C-alpha positions in Angstrom: 82.6 -17.8 -9.1 79.5 -15.9 -10.2 76.9 -14.2 -8.1 73.9 -12.0 -9.0 71.6 -10.1 -6.7 69.2 -7.2 -6.7 70.5 -6.3 -3.2 73.9 -5.4 -1.9 76.1 -8.4 -1.4 79.1 -6.5 0.0 80.3 -8.0 3.3 77.3 -10.2 3.6 77.8 -14.0 4.2 75.3 -16.0 2.3 75.6 -19.8 2.5 72.9 -20.6 0.0 72.0 -21.1 -2.8 74.9 -23.2 -3.9 75.8 -25.6 -6.7 77.7 -28.9 -6.4 79.3 -30.3 -9.5 80.0 -34.0 -9.0 82.6 -36.2 -10.6 81.0 -39.7 -10.8 84.2 -41.6 -11.7 85.1 -44.5 -9.4 87.8 -44.3 -6.7 89.4 -47.4 -5.1 88.8 -46.2 -1.5 85.8 -43.8 -1.3 85.9 -43.5 2.5 89.6 -42.8 2.5 89.2 -40.2 -0.3 86.4 -38.5 1.5 88.4 -38.3 4.7 91.4 -36.9 2.8 89.1 -34.3 1.2 87.7 -33.3 4.6 91.1 -33.1 6.2 92.5 -31.0 3.3 89.5 -28.7 3.3 89.8 -28.2 7.1 93.6 -27.5 6.8 93.0 -24.8 4.1 90.1 -22.9 5.8 92.2 -21.0 8.3 94.9 -19.8 5.8 92.3 -18.7 3.3 90.2 -16.9 6.0 93.2 -15.1 7.4 94.4 -13.9 4.0 94.6 -10.2 3.3 91.5 -8.5 2.0 92.4 -9.1 -1.6 93.7 -12.7 -1.3 91.3 -14.9 0.7 92.3 -18.2 -0.8 94.5 -21.2 -0.1 95.7 -24.1 -2.2 96.9 -27.5 -1.2 98.1 -30.9 -2.5 97.7 -34.3 -0.8 98.7 -37.7 -2.0 95.7 -40.1 -2.2 97.7 -43.0 -3.6 101.2 -43.3 -5.0 99.9 -42.2 -8.4 96.9 -40.0 -7.5 97.1 -36.5 -6.0 94.3 -34.4 -4.6 94.6 -30.7 -5.7 92.5 -28.3 -3.7 91.6 -24.6 -3.7 89.4 -22.8 -1.3 88.4 -19.2 -1.8 86.2 -16.5 -0.2 85.2 -13.2 -1.7 87.6 -10.6 -0.4 84.9 -8.4 1.3 84.0 -11.1 3.8 85.5 -10.9 7.3 87.9 -13.6 8.4 85.3 -15.2 10.7 82.6 -15.2 8.0 85.0 -16.8 5.5 86.1 -19.4 8.0 82.5 -20.2 8.9 81.5 -20.6 5.3 84.4 -22.9 4.5 83.7 -25.0 7.7 80.1 -25.4 6.7 81.1 -26.4 3.2 83.4 -29.1 4.5 80.6 -30.5 6.6 78.2 -30.4 3.6 80.8 -32.3 1.5 80.8 -35.1 4.1 77.0 -35.2 4.5 76.5 -35.2 0.8 79.1 -37.9 0.2 77.2 -40.2 2.5 73.9 -39.4 0.8 75.4 -39.9 -2.7 76.8 -43.3 -1.6 73.3 -44.4 -0.6 72.2 -43.4 -4.1 74.8 -45.7 -5.7 77.7 -43.3 -6.3 81.1 -44.3 -5.1 82.8 -40.9 -5.0 81.9 -37.4 -4.0 84.1 -34.7 -5.5 83.3 -31.1 -5.9 
């Protein structure tokens, strides 16, 4: 994570700008994968947000198929309040879902960030 500013960023939630890095590889079940990603992100938001001030992160694993595992990590900067961290992660989860639909319209089969 990298952030530059000519103003104080301490304890200030800023949802944009952001950068998505996409994996354009194919997946056998894009809808199923996107649902698994959304569910995993949702399940990690609360533990990450409720972390101590120096440890606002959570990790998870979920089986997509018998041979494929989704590894996830969510993180907030430690200066954010629990409510700001949770809000940011919830917004991000929704953005993943919206962007996945848009990318599918453009001919991509998979949305992974």
